[in-house]
TORMARRO-771075 format. One record per residue: residue number from 1; residue in one letter; x, y, z of N, C-alpha, C in turn. Coordinates in steps of 0.1 Angstrom, whole numbers, padded with zeros to 4 digits, m for minus. Layout:
<NUM, A, <X, Y, Z>, <X, Y, Z>, <X, Y, Z>> ...
This chain:
<1, X, <0120, 0200, 0364>, <0130, 0194, 0373>, <0133, 0203, 0384>> <2, X, <0133, 0198, 0396>, <0136, 0206, 0408>, <0151, 0207, 0411>> <3, X, <0156, 0218, 0413>, <0171, 0220, 0416>, <0173, 0216, 0430>> <4, X, <0185, 0211, 0433>, <0189, 0207, 0446>, <0198, 0218, 0452>> <5, X, <0194, 0223, 0464>, <0201, 0234, 0470>, <0212, 0229, 0479>> <6, X, <0224, 0236, 0478>, <0235, 0232, 0487>, <0232, 0234, 0501>> <7, X, <0222, 0241, 0504>, <0219, 0244, 0518>, <0214, 0232, 0526>> <8, X, <0210, 0221, 0518>, <0205, 0209, 0525>, <0216, 0198, 0526>> <9, X, <0228, 0201, 0523>, <0239, 0191, 0524>, <0244, 0191, 0538>> <10, X, <0245, 0180, 0544>, <0250, 0178, 0558>, <0261, 0168, 0559>> <11, X, <0269, 0170, 0569>, <0281, 0161, 0570>, <0281, 0154, 0583>> <12, X, <0284, 0141, 0583>, <0285, 0134, 0596>, <0298, 0126, 0596>> <13, X, <0303, 0124, 0609>, <0315, 0116, 0611>, <0312, 0106, 0622>> <14, X, <0321, 0098, 0625>, <0318, 0087, 0635>, <0327, 0088, 0647>> <15, X, <0322, 0081, 0657>, <0330, 0080, 0670>, <0343, 0072, 0667>> <16, X, <0353, 0074, 0675>, <0366, 0068, 0673>, <0365, 0053, 0676>> <17, X, <0356, 0048, 0684>, <0356, 0034, 0687>, <0341, 0029, 0684>> <18, X, <0341, 0016, 0681>, <0328, 0010, 0678>, <0322, 0003, 0690>> <19, X, <0308, 0001, 0689>, <0301, m0006, 0700>, <0295, m0018, 0694>> <20, X, <0295, m0029, 0702>, <0290, m0042, 0698>, <0275, m0042, 0701>> <21, X, <0267, m0049, 0692>, <0253, m0051, 0694>, <0248, m0063, 0687>> <22, X, <0238, m0070, 0692>, <0233, m0082, 0687>, <0218, m0082, 0684>> <23, X, <0214, m0091, 0676>, <0199, m0093, 0672>, <0194, m0080, 0667>> <24, X, <0201, m0073, 0658>, <0196, m0061, 0651>, <0188, m0066, 0639>> <25, X, <0176, m0060, 0638>, <0167, m0063, 0627>, <0173, m0059, 0614>> <26, X, <0171, m0067, 0603>, <0176, m0064, 0590>, <0166, m0068, 0580>> <27, X, <0166, m0061, 0568>, <0156, m0063, 0558>, <0163, m0068, 0545>> <28, X, <0158, m0079, 0540>, <0163, m0085, 0527>, <0155, m0079, 0516>> <29, X, <0162, m0072, 0507>, <0155, m0065, 0495>, <0149, m0075, 0486>> <30, X, <0139, m0071, 0478>, <0134, m0079, 0467>, <0145, m0085, 0459>> <31, X, <0144, m0098, 0456>, <0154, m0105, 0448>, <0162, m0114, 0458>> <32, X, <0161, m0111, 0471>, <0167, m0121, 0481>, <0182, m0120, 0482>> <33, X, <0189, m0110, 0477>, <0203, m0109, 0478>, <0209, m0099, 0487>> <34, X, <0203, m0087, 0488>, <0208, m0076, 0495>, <0202, m0074, 0509>> <35, X, <0209, m0075, 0519>, <0204, m0074, 0533>, <0210, m0062, 0540>> <36, X, <0201, m0053, 0545>, <0205, m0041, 0551>, <0200, m0040, 0565>> <37, X, <0208, m0036, 0575>, <0204, m0034, 0588>, <0194, m0023, 0589>> <38, X, <0183, m0024, 0597>, <0173, m0014, 0597>, <0176, m0001, 0604>> <39, X, <0183, m0002, 0616>, <0186, 0009, 0624>, <0197, 0018, 0617>> <40, X, <0193, 0030, 0614>, <0202, 0040, 0607>, <0214, 0042, 0616>> <41, X, <0212, 0043, 0630>, <0223, 0046, 0639>, <0233, 0035, 0640>> <42, X, <0231, 0023, 0633>, <0240, 0012, 0634>, <0245, 0008, 0620>> <43, X, <0244, 0017, 0611>, <0248, 0013, 0597>, <0263, 0015, 0594>> <44, X, <0270, 0022, 0603>, <0285, 0024, 0600>, <0292, 0012, 0608>> <45, X, <0295, 0001, 0600>, <0301, m0010, 0606>, <0316, m0009, 0607>> <46, X, <0322, m0015, 0617>, <0336, m0015, 0619>, <0342, m0027, 0611>> <47, X, <0349, m0024, 0600>, <0355, m0034, 0591>, <0367, m0040, 0597>> <48, X, <0373, m0034, 0607>, <0385, m0039, 0614>, <0382, m0051, 0623>> <49, X, <0369, m0052, 0626>, <0365, m0063, 0635>, <0355, m0072, 0626>> <50, X, <0359, m0077, 0615>, <0350, m0084, 0606>, <0344, m0096, 0612>> <51, X, <0351, m0102, 0621>, <0346, m0115, 0627>, <0334, m0112, 0636>> <52, X, <0331, m0099, 0640>, <0320, m0096, 0648>, <0307, m0096, 0640>> <53, X, <0308, m0095, 0626>, <0296, m0095, 0618>, <0290, m0109, 0616>> <54, X, <0278, m0111, 0621>, <0271, m0124, 0619>, <0257, m0121, 0614>> <55, X, <0253, m0129, 0604>, <0240, m0127, 0598>, <0232, m0140, 0601>> <56, X, <0219, m0138, 0606>, <0211, m0149, 0609>, <0198, m0149, 0601>> <57, X, <0195, m0160, 0595>, <0183, m0163, 0588>, <0174, m0170, 0598>> <58, X, <0165, m0163, 0605>, <0158, m0169, 0616>, <0168, m0172, 0627>> <59, X, <0169, m0184, 0631>, <0179, m0188, 0641>, <0192, m0195, 0635>> <60, X, <0192, m0195, 0622>, <0203, m0202, 0615>, <0214, m0192, 0611>> <61, X, <0226, m0194, 0615>, <0237, m0185, 0612>, <0241, m0187, 0597>> <62, X, <0241, m0176, 0589>, <0245, m0177, 0575>, <0261, m0177, 0575>> <63, X, <0266, m0187, 0568>, <0281, m0188, 0567>, <0287, m0176, 0560>> <64, X, <0299, m0172, 0565>, <0305, m0160, 0558>, <0309, m0164, 0543>> <65, X, <0310, m0177, 0540>, <0313, m0181, 0526>, <0302, m0177, 0517>> <66, X, <0290, m0174, 0523>, <0279, m0170, 0514>, <0277, m0154, 0514>> <67, X, <0287, m0147, 0519>, <0287, m0133, 0517>, <0294, m0130, 0504>> <68, X, <0287, m0124, 0494>, <0294, m0120, 0482>, <0301, m0107, 0483>> <69, X, <0296, m0098, 0492>, <0302, m0085, 0494>, <0296, m0080, 0507>> <70, X, <0304, m0072, 0514>, <0300, m0065, 0526>, <0303, m0050, 0524>> <71, X, <0292, m0042, 0524>, <0294, m0027, 0523>, <0294, m0021, 0537>> <72, X, <0306, m0021, 0543>, <0307, m0018, 0557>, <0302, m0004, 0561>> <73, X, <0304, 0006, 0553>, <0300, 0020, 0557>, <0285, 0022, 0557>> <74, X, <0277, 0013, 0550>, <0263, 0015, 0549>, <0255, 0003, 0555>> <75, X, <0262, m0006, 0562>, <0255, m0017, 0569>, <0247, m0026, 0560>> <76, X, <0254, m0031, 0550>, <0248, m0039, 0540>, <0256, m0052, 0536>> <77, X, <0249, m0063, 0535>, <0256, m0075, 0530>, <0249, m0080, 0518>> <78, X, <0257, m0083, 0508>, <0252, m0089, 0496>, <0255, m0104, 0496>> <79, X, <0244, m0112, 0495>, <0246, m0127, 0496>, <0249, m0133, 0482>> <80, X, <0256, m0144, 0482>, <0260, m0151, 0470>, <0248, m0158, 0463>> <81, X, <0238, m0162, 0471>, <0226, m0168, 0465>, <0214, m0163, 0472>> <82, X, <0203, m0163, 0465>, <0191, m0157, 0470>, <0185, m0165, 0481>> <83, X, <0179, m0157, 0491>, <0171, m0163, 0502>, <0157, m0158, 0502>> <84, X, <0149, m0164, 0510>, <0135, m0160, 0510>, <0133, m0146, 0517>> <85, X, <0126, m0137, 0511>, <0124, m0124, 0517>, <0113, m0125, 0527>> <86, X, <0106, m0136, 0529>, <0096, m0138, 0539>, <0102, m0142, 0552>> <87, X, <0114, m0145, 0553>, <0121, m0149, 0566>, <0124, m0137, 0574>> <88, X, <0128, m0140, 0587>, <0132, m0129, 0596>, <0147, m0129, 0597>> <89, X, <0153, m0118, 0595>, <0168, m0117, 0595>, <0173, m0107, 0606>> <90, X, <0184, m0111, 0612>, <0190, m0103, 0622>, <0205, m0103, 0620>> <91, X, <0212, m0093, 0625>, <0227, m0092, 0624>, <0233, m0088, 0637>> <92, X, <0245, m0094, 0640>, <0253, m0089, 0651>, <0265, m0081, 0645>> <93, X, <0267, m0069, 0650>, <0277, m0061, 0644>, <0285, m0052, 0655>> <94, X, <0296, m0047, 0650>, <0303, m0036, 0657>, <0301, m0024, 0649>> <95, X, <0295, m0014, 0655>, <0291, m0002, 0647>, <0295, 0011, 0654>> <96, X, <0298, 0021, 0646>, <0302, 0034, 0651>, <0290, 0043, 0653>> <97, X, <0291, 0052, 0663>, <0281, 0062, 0665>, <0283, 0074, 0655>> <98, X, <0273, 0079, 0649>, <0275, 0089, 0639>, <0270, 0103, 0644>> <99, X, <0277, 0113, 0642>, <0274, 0126, 0647>, <0275, 0137, 0636>> <100, X, <0266, 0146, 0636>, <0266, 0157, 0626>, <0278, 0166, 0630>> <101, X, <0285, 0171, 0619>, <0296, 0180, 0621>, <0291, 0194, 0623>> <102, X, <0292, 0199, 0635>, <0288, 0213, 0637>, <0297, 0223, 0630>> <103, X, <0292, 0233, 0624>, <0300, 0243, 0617>, <0303, 0239, 0602>> <104, X, <0300, 0227, 0598>, <0303, 0223, 0584>, <0295, 0231, 0574>> <105, X, <0301, 0238, 0565>, <0295, 0247, 0556>, <0294, 0241, 0542>> <106, X, <0304, 0233, 0538>, <0303, 0228, 0524>, <0312, 0216, 0523>> <107, X, <0310, 0208, 0512>, <0318, 0196, 0509>, <0319, 0194, 0494>> <108, X, <0329, 0187, 0490>, <0330, 0184, 0476>, <0335, 0170, 0475>> <109, X, <0331, 0163, 0464>, <0335, 0149, 0462>, <0340, 0147, 0448>> <110, X, <0352, 0141, 0447>, <0358, 0139, 0434>, <0360, 0124, 0433>> <111, X, <0355, 0118, 0422>, <0357, 0104, 0419>, <0364, 0102, 0406>> <112, X, <0375, 0095, 0406>, <0384, 0093, 0394>, <0386, 0079, 0391>> <113, X, <0387, 0076, 0378>, <0390, 0063, 0373>, <0403, 0063, 0365>> <114, X, <0413, 0055, 0368>, <0425, 0054, 0360>, <0422, 0050, 0346>> <115, X, <0428, 0057, 0336>, <0426, 0053, 0323>, <0439, 0046, 0318>> <116, X, <0437, 0033, 0313>, <0449, 0025, 0309>, <0450, 0025, 0294>> <117, X, <0461, 0029, 0289>, <0464, 0030, 0275>, <0465, 0016, 0269>> <118, X, <0455, 0012, 0260>, <0456, m0002, 0254>, <0456, m0001, 0239>> <119, X, <0462, 0010, 0234>, <0463, 0012, 0220>, <0470, 0001, 0213>> <120, X, <0465, m0005, 0203>, <0471, m0016, 0196>, <0477, m0011, 0183>> <121, X, <0489, m0015, 0181>, <0496, m0011, 0168>, <0498, m0023, 0159>> <122, X, <0496, m0021, 0147>, <0496, m0031, 0137>, <0510, m0038, 0135>> <123, X, <0510, m0051, 0134>, <0523, m0058, 0132>, <0529, m0056, 0118>> <124, X, <0521, m0050, 0109>, <0526, m0048, 0095>, <0531, m0034, 0093>> <125, X, <0531, m0026, 0104>, <0537, m0012, 0103>, <0527, m0001, 0101>> <126, X, <0514, m0005, 0101>, <0504, 0006, 0099>, <0504, 0016, 0111>> <127, X, <0500, 0028, 0108>, <0500, 0039, 0118>, <0486, 0039, 0125>> <128, X, <0487, 0044, 0137>, <0474, 0046, 0145>, <0473, 0061, 0149>> <129, X, <0461, 0066, 0146>, <0458, 0080, 0148>, <0453, 0083, 0163>> <130, X, <0445, 0074, 0167>, <0438, 0076, 0180>, <0442, 0066, 0190>> <131, X, <0444, 0070, 0203>, <0447, 0061, 0214>, <0434, 0054, 0218>> <132, X, <0435, 0042, 0224>, <0424, 0034, 0230>, <0426, 0032, 0244>> <133, X, <0416, 0033, 0252>, <0417, 0032, 0267>, <0407, 0022, 0273>> <134, X, <0410, 0017, 0284>, <0401, 0009, 0292>, <0402, 0014, 0307>> <135, X, <0391, 0013, 0314>, <0391, 0018, 0328>, <0399, 0009, 0337>> <136, X, <0406, 0015, 0347>, <0414, 0008, 0356>, <0408, 0009, 0370>> <137, X, <0417, 0012, 0380>, <0412, 0013, 0394>, <0405, 0027, 0396>> <138, X, <0396, 0027, 0406>, <0389, 0039, 0409>, <0393, 0044, 0423>> <139, X, <0391, 0057, 0425>, <0394, 0063, 0438>, <0385, 0075, 0439>> <140, X, <0384, 0080, 0452>, <0376, 0091, 0455>, <0382, 0099, 0466>> <141, X, <0380, 0112, 0466>, <0385, 0121, 0476>, <0374, 0131, 0480>> <142, X, <0375, 0136, 0492>, <0364, 0145, 0498>, <0371, 0157, 0504>> <143, X, <0365, 0169, 0502>, <0370, 0181, 0508>, <0358, 0187, 0516>> <144, X, <0361, 0191, 0528>, <0351, 0196, 0537>, <0356, 0209, 0543>> <145, X, <0348, 0220, 0543>, <0351, 0232, 0550>, <0341, 0235, 0560>> <146, X, <0345, 0243, 0571>, <0335, 0246, 0581>, <0341, 0257, 0590>> <147, X, <0332, 0261, 0599>, <0336, 0271, 0609>, <0339, 0264, 0623>> <148, X, <0348, 0270, 0630>, <0352, 0265, 0643>, <0344, 0271, 0654>> <149, X, <0331, 0273, 0652>, <0323, 0281, 0662>, <0319, 0272, 0673>> <150, X, <0315, 0259, 0670>, <0310, 0250, 0681>, <0316, 0237, 0681>> <151, X, <0322, 0232, 0671>, <0327, 0219, 0670>, <0339, 0216, 0679>> <152, X, <0346, 0227, 0684>, <0357, 0225, 0693>, <0353, 0226, 0708>> <153, X, <0340, 0225, 0710>, <0336, 0226, 0724>, <0340, 0213, 0732>> <154, X, <0342, 0202, 0724>, <0347, 0190, 0731>, <0361, 0186, 0725>> <155, X, <0367, 0195, 0719>, <0381, 0192, 0713>, <0381, 0193, 0698>> <156, X, <0393, 0194, 0692>, <0394, 0195, 0677>, <0391, 0181, 0671>> <157, X, <0379, 0180, 0666>, <0374, 0167, 0661>, <0383, 0161, 0650>> <158, X, <0386, 0169, 0640>, <0394, 0163, 0629>, <0409, 0161, 0632>> <159, X, <0414, 0171, 0640>, <0428, 0169, 0643>, <0430, 0157, 0652>> <160, X, <0421, 0155, 0662>, <0423, 0144, 0670>, <0423, 0131, 0662>> <161, X, <0415, 0130, 0652>, <0414, 0118, 0644>, <0426, 0116, 0635>> <162, X, <0431, 0127, 0629>, <0443, 0126, 0621>, <0455, 0122, 0629>> <163, X, <0456, 0127, 0641>, <0467, 0124, 0650>, <0467, 0110, 0654>> <164, X, <0455, 0104, 0655>, <0453, 0090, 0659>, <0455, 0080, 0648>> <165, X, <0456, 0086, 0636>, <0458, 0078, 0624>, <0447, 0067, 0622>> <166, X, <0434, 0071, 0624>, <0423, 0062, 0622>, <0413, 0067, 0612>> <167, X, <0406, 0057, 0606>, <0396, 0061, 0596>, <0384, 0068, 0602>> <168, X, <0377, 0075, 0594>, <0364, 0080, 0598>, <0354, 0075, 0587>> <169, X, <0341, 0074, 0591>, <0331, 0071, 0581>, <0324, 0084, 0579>> <170, X, <0324, 0089, 0567>, <0318, 0102, 0563>, <0306, 0100, 0555>> <171, X, <0295, 0107, 0559>, <0283, 0107, 0551>, <0281, 0122, 0546>> <172, X, <0279, 0123, 0533>, <0277, 0136, 0527>, <0262, 0136, 0522>> <173, X, <0254, 0142, 0530>, <0239, 0141, 0527>, <0235, 0152, 0518>> <174, X, <0226, 0148, 0509>, <0220, 0158, 0499>, <0205, 0158, 0502>> <175, X, <0201, 0165, 0513>, <0187, 0166, 0517>, <0180, 0153, 0518>> <176, X, <0168, 0151, 0512>, <0161, 0139, 0513>, <0164, 0131, 0500>> <177, X, <0173, 0135, 0491>, <0175, 0129, 0479>, <0184, 0116, 0481>> <178, X, <0194, 0117, 0489>, <0203, 0106, 0492>, <0216, 0110, 0498>> <179, X, <0226, 0102, 0498>, <0238, 0105, 0504>, <0250, 0096, 0499>> <180, X, <0262, 0102, 0500>, <0274, 0094, 0497>, <0280, 0090, 0510>> <181, X, <0284, 0078, 0511>, <0290, 0072, 0523>, <0302, 0064, 0521>> <182, X, <0313, 0066, 0528>, <0325, 0058, 0527>, <0335, 0060, 0538>> <183, X, <0344, 0051, 0539>, <0355, 0053, 0549>, <0365, 0063, 0543>> <184, X, <0370, 0071, 0552>, <0380, 0081, 0547>, <0392, 0082, 0556>> <185, X, <0403, 0085, 0550>, <0416, 0088, 0558>, <0419, 0102, 0557>> <186, X, <0420, 0109, 0568>, <0422, 0124, 0567>, <0437, 0126, 0563>> <187, X, <0439, 0133, 0552>, <0453, 0136, 0548>, <0457, 0150, 0548>> <188, X, <0447, 0159, 0553>, <0451, 0173, 0554>, <0441, 0180, 0564>> <189, X, <0446, 0188, 0573>, <0437, 0196, 0582>, <0443, 0210, 0583>> <190, X, <0435, 0219, 0577>, <0440, 0233, 0576>, <0431, 0242, 0584>> <191, X, <0436, 0249, 0594>, <0429, 0259, 0602>, <0433, 0273, 0598>> <192, X, <0424, 0282, 0595>, <0427, 0296, 0591>, <0421, 0305, 0602>> <193, X, <0430, 0313, 0607>, <0426, 0323, 0618>, <0429, 0337, 0612>> <194, X, <0419, 0346, 0614>, <0421, 0360, 0610>, <0415, 0369, 0620>> <195, X, <0422, 0380, 0623>, <0418, 0390, 0633>, <0405, 0397, 0629>> <196, X, <0402, 0398, 0616>, <0390, 0404, 0611>, <0381, 0395, 0604>> <197, X, <0382, 0382, 0606>, <0374, 0372, 0600>, <0370, 0360, 0608>> <198, X, <0363, 0351, 0603>, <0359, 0339, 0610>, <0370, 0329, 0610>> <199, X, <0371, 0321, 0620>, <0381, 0310, 0621>, <0375, 0298, 0613>> <200, X, <0382, 0293, 0603>, <0377, 0283, 0594>, <0387, 0271, 0594>> <201, X, <0381, 0259, 0591>, <0389, 0247, 0590>, <0386, 0240, 0577>> <202, X, <0396, 0235, 0570>, <0394, 0228, 0557>, <0401, 0214, 0559>> <203, X, <0393, 0204, 0555>, <0397, 0190, 0556>, <0398, 0183, 0543>> <204, X, <0408, 0176, 0540>, <0409, 0167, 0528>, <0409, 0153, 0533>> <205, X, <0401, 0144, 0527>, <0401, 0130, 0530>, <0402, 0122, 0518>> <206, X, <0410, 0111, 0519>, <0411, 0101, 0508>, <0402, 0090, 0512>> <207, X, <0392, 0087, 0503>, <0383, 0076, 0505>, <0391, 0063, 0504>> <208, X, <0389, 0055, 0515>, <0397, 0042, 0516>, <0387, 0031, 0512>> <209, X, <0388, 0026, 0499>, <0378, 0016, 0494>, <0367, 0023, 0486>> <210, X, <0356, 0017, 0486>, <0345, 0022, 0477>, <0337, 0032, 0485>> <211, X, <0331, 0042, 0477>, <0321, 0051, 0482>, <0308, 0047, 0476>> <212, X, <0298, 0048, 0485>, <0284, 0043, 0481>, <0274, 0054, 0481>> <213, X, <0265, 0054, 0471>, <0254, 0063, 0470>, <0241, 0055, 0473>> <214, X, <0234, 0060, 0483>, <0221, 0055, 0487>, <0211, 0065, 0486>> <215, X, <0198, 0062, 0483>, <0188, 0071, 0482>, <0178, 0071, 0494>> <216, X, <0170, 0081, 0495>, <0160, 0082, 0506>, <0166, 0088, 0518>> 
């Protein structure tokens, strides 16, 4: 088994505003249900402009009622019923430009599931020794640390975004193995300055919605 080095983890964030584009090629996965836009640069879709998303099977517009799910951060639509993988598919979208975070040194991801206590007690007065649980809602949070060596050449990237109260789409890459992708709300921005050390910045983000793992 080959170990995965932390040195291959990279961080990307998005532009503050999305750009509209049409007739983007998309591929329908085997099984005919999962459609993904081909261009990596256009996979971060703007969920706040959901009406801009249009899927075409050839020249036929696929009704939104046939969308079982839309994975906005990874440019993917799951259809409610299978379609032919031999057809040509295109999508119209509003997408964000993604940029690598200069100075990013490390990241961490925590995924939690609420545990709901469903312990059942006997009506006849019997005792129960062990509690029973079932999973509830899920959530994830991300922590990023980095140096302020180059990323402030065009302004404080993270502070500008937290001040604007807007989401970012964060990609946490693990070399060629895969990446975690999700929308995030910045809830902490800490900058540390030292006369005898490097200037560092630490960011905490709350993932807003689902976080997705994709390979390759």
